[in-house]
C-alpha positions as CSV (number, residue, x, y, z in Angstrom):
1,M,84.3,116.3,66.0
2,A,85.6,112.7,66.2
3,S,87.4,111.7,69.4
4,P,91.1,110.6,69.4
5,S,89.9,106.9,69.7
6,S,87.7,107.1,66.6
7,V,88.4,107.2,62.9
8,A,86.1,109.5,60.9
9,V,85.1,108.1,57.5
10,M,83.2,109.7,54.7
11,S,82.0,107.0,52.3
12,G,79.8,106.4,49.3
13,L,76.8,104.1,50.0
14,A,78.0,101.2,47.8
15,L,80.3,99.8,50.4
16,E,77.7,99.9,53.2
17,V,77.0,96.1,53.2
18,A,80.7,95.1,53.1
19,V,81.8,97.5,55.8
20,N,78.9,97.4,58.2
21,R,78.4,93.6,58.1
22,W,82.0,92.4,58.1
23,L,84.8,95.0,58.1
24,K,83.6,97.5,60.8
25,P,83.0,94.8,63.4
26,A,86.4,93.2,62.6
27,F,88.2,96.5,62.8
28,E,86.7,97.5,66.1
29,A,87.3,94.1,67.6
30,A,91.0,94.1,66.7
31,S,92.0,97.8,67.2
32,P,91.5,100.5,69.9
33,Y,89.5,102.6,67.4
34,R,85.9,103.0,66.7
35,L,84.6,104.0,63.2
36,E,82.3,107.0,62.7
37,I,81.0,106.7,59.2
38,D,79.2,109.4,57.2
39,W,77.3,107.4,54.5
40,R,76.2,109.5,51.5
41,P,76.5,109.6,47.7
42,T,79.9,110.7,46.4
43,T,78.2,113.8,45.0
44,A,77.0,114.9,48.4
45,I,80.4,114.1,50.0
46,M,82.2,116.2,47.4
47,K,79.9,119.1,48.1
48,S,80.7,118.9,51.9
49,I,84.4,118.6,51.2
50,A,84.2,121.7,49.0
51,E,82.5,123.5,51.9
52,G,85.4,122.6,54.2
53,Q,84.3,119.4,55.9
54,R,87.0,116.8,56.6
55,A,87.4,113.4,58.1
56,D,90.3,110.9,58.4
57,V,89.5,108.6,55.4
58,V,87.3,109.1,52.3
59,I,85.9,106.4,50.1
60,A,84.6,107.8,46.8
61,I,84.1,107.2,43.1
62,D,87.4,107.2,41.3
63,G,86.8,110.4,39.2
64,S,86.1,112.3,42.4
65,M,89.1,110.9,44.0
66,D,91.2,112.1,41.0
67,K,90.1,115.6,41.9
68,L,90.8,115.2,45.7
69,C,94.3,113.9,44.8
70,A,95.0,116.7,42.3
71,D,93.9,119.3,44.9
72,R,96.0,117.6,47.6
73,I,92.9,117.3,49.8
74,V,93.9,113.7,50.3
75,R,97.4,112.2,50.3
76,P,97.7,110.6,46.8
77,E,100.3,108.0,48.0
78,T,97.6,106.5,50.3
79,R,95.1,106.0,47.5
80,V,93.8,102.4,47.1
81,C,91.4,101.1,44.4
82,L,88.9,99.0,46.4
83,A,86.0,97.7,44.3
84,D,83.7,98.1,41.3
85,S,80.0,98.5,41.8
86,I,77.3,97.7,39.1
87,L,73.7,98.8,38.8
88,G,70.8,96.4,39.5
89,V,67.1,96.1,39.9
90,G,65.5,95.4,43.3
91,V,62.1,94.0,44.2
92,R,60.3,93.2,47.4
93,E,61.5,89.9,48.9
94,G,59.1,87.1,48.0
95,A,57.8,89.0,44.9
96,P,58.3,87.5,41.5
97,K,61.6,88.6,40.0
98,P,61.1,90.4,36.7
99,D,63.2,89.6,33.6
100,V,65.9,92.2,33.2
101,S,68.4,90.0,31.3
102,T,68.1,91.8,27.9
103,V,67.5,95.5,27.0
104,E,64.0,94.8,25.6
105,A,63.1,92.8,28.7
106,F,64.5,95.5,30.9
107,K,62.4,98.2,29.1
108,R,59.3,96.1,29.4
109,T,59.8,95.6,33.1
110,L,60.3,99.3,33.7
111,V,57.3,100.4,31.7
112,A,55.1,97.7,33.3
113,A,56.1,98.7,36.9
114,R,53.5,100.4,39.1
115,A,56.3,102.6,40.4
116,V,60.1,102.8,40.0
117,A,62.2,104.2,42.8
118,Y,65.5,105.9,42.2
119,S,67.7,108.5,43.9
120,R,68.2,112.0,42.5
121,A,71.7,112.5,44.0
122,G,73.3,109.2,43.6
123,A,75.4,108.1,40.7
124,S,72.9,105.4,39.9
125,G,69.9,107.8,39.7
126,I,71.8,110.3,37.6
127,Y,72.8,107.6,35.1
128,F,69.3,106.1,35.2
129,T,67.7,109.4,34.3
130,G,69.8,109.6,31.2
131,L,69.3,106.0,30.4
132,V,65.5,106.0,30.3
133,E,65.7,109.1,28.0
134,R,68.0,107.1,25.6
135,L,65.7,104.1,25.7
136,G,62.7,106.3,24.9
137,I,60.7,105.4,28.0
138,A,61.4,108.4,30.2
139,A,57.8,109.7,30.0
140,E,56.3,106.3,31.1
141,V,58.8,105.7,33.9
142,N,58.8,109.2,35.3
143,A,55.0,109.5,35.3
144,R,55.0,106.9,38.1
145,A,58.5,107.4,39.6
146,V,59.2,107.6,43.3
147,T,62.4,109.7,43.7
148,I,64.4,110.3,46.8
149,P,67.0,113.0,47.4
150,M,69.6,110.4,48.6
151,G,69.7,107.2,50.5
152,F,68.6,103.7,49.8
153,T,65.9,103.3,47.1
154,G,65.1,99.7,48.3
155,E,63.4,101.2,51.3
156,K,60.6,102.4,48.9
157,V,60.2,98.8,47.7
158,A,60.2,97.4,51.2
159,S,57.5,99.8,52.2
160,G,55.4,99.1,49.2
161,E,55.6,102.6,47.7
162,A,57.3,101.2,44.6
163,D,57.7,97.7,43.1
164,I,61.0,98.3,41.4
165,A,64.1,99.9,42.9
166,I,67.1,101.1,40.9
167,Q,70.5,101.4,42.5
168,Q,73.9,99.8,42.9
169,V,73.5,96.1,43.6
170,S,75.4,96.5,46.8
171,E,73.1,99.3,47.9
172,L,70.0,97.2,47.2
173,M,71.5,94.5,49.4
174,S,71.7,97.0,52.3
175,V,67.9,97.1,52.8
176,P,66.1,94.2,54.6
177,G,63.2,92.8,52.7
178,V,64.6,93.6,49.3
179,A,65.8,91.0,46.8
180,V,68.0,91.7,43.8
181,A,66.2,90.7,40.6
182,G,69.4,91.1,38.6
183,P,72.0,93.5,37.2
184,F,71.3,95.9,34.3
185,P,71.8,94.2,30.9
186,P,75.5,94.4,29.8
187,E,74.6,96.8,26.9
188,V,73.3,99.4,29.3
189,Q,75.4,98.6,32.4
190,T,77.7,101.2,34.0
191,V,80.5,100.5,36.5
192,S,81.5,102.8,39.3
193,T,84.9,102.2,40.8
194,F,85.4,103.1,44.5
195,D,88.8,104.2,45.9
196,A,89.9,105.1,49.4
197,A,92.5,107.6,50.7
198,I,93.6,109.4,53.8
199,F,92.8,113.1,54.2
200,A,95.9,115.4,54.1
201,D,94.8,116.9,57.4
202,A,93.4,113.8,59.0
203,A,93.0,114.3,62.8
204,N,93.8,110.6,63.4
205,P,96.4,109.5,60.8
206,E,97.4,106.4,62.8
207,G,93.8,105.2,63.0
208,A,93.2,106.1,59.4
209,A,96.3,104.0,58.3
210,A,95.0,101.1,60.4
211,W,91.6,101.3,58.7
212,M,93.1,101.6,55.2
213,A,95.2,98.5,55.9
214,L,92.0,96.5,56.5
215,L,90.2,98.0,53.5
216,A,93.1,96.7,51.3
217,S,93.3,93.2,52.9
218,P,92.3,89.8,51.6
219,A,89.4,89.9,54.2
220,A,88.2,93.0,52.6
221,A,88.3,91.4,49.1
222,K,86.0,88.7,50.3
223,A,83.7,91.2,52.0
224,Y,83.4,93.2,48.8
225,G,82.4,90.2,46.8
226,D,79.9,89.0,49.5
227,G,78.5,92.6,49.6
228,G,77.6,92.8,45.9
229,L,80.8,94.4,44.7
230,V,83.7,93.2,42.5
231,S,87.0,93.5,44.3
232,R,89.7,95.4,42.6
233,L,92.4,94.5,45.1
234,S,95.5,92.9,43.5
235,H,95.3,89.8,45.7
236,S,91.6,89.1,45.1
């Protein structure tokens, strides 16, 4: 249970760089509160919420937030659209960056890879599973795939277990020793939009409101951009 001086946050992984590098330190320096952040894919967060888990603030993909608002699990009037996240390809820092600029180049890179890492639970991995099927390369890719239940796929590239990591660009940036080779080609790109809202039964509504104010600020817009996201804030 979070203490009265803390703000409990459940958040999708895509915002980890922006929050942990810039926004969390700024918030804790300027307020009496400390952040306790549960970083997981939105799918895992929604499962926990369905089982009764709560926090003060949730940051999740917009479709899931629609459901939380409809069910009044969060206060709809507090909802803010924060940023868009796109998918990318990560490689070990210092390794040659493969060509992923076109669909054909992207396919060649995936088929030629010694091993491709992706997450089973995250939105990126779920989308990627369907994409390689549509591109007709599922058998070749999955024969050498390194899958993780959740977390950062870049860790498998940094450790040498895979030479390609698939995830949100911002999530690839979270892992030391990983370089972003590029985003998915536009024809096969998908965008995830992340929103934030305060839980209806937040234990610390004042702290939650203070954190939400920073999440919607010009400083946050810059942090989202620097952290591999595209800000959706109106002043960005």
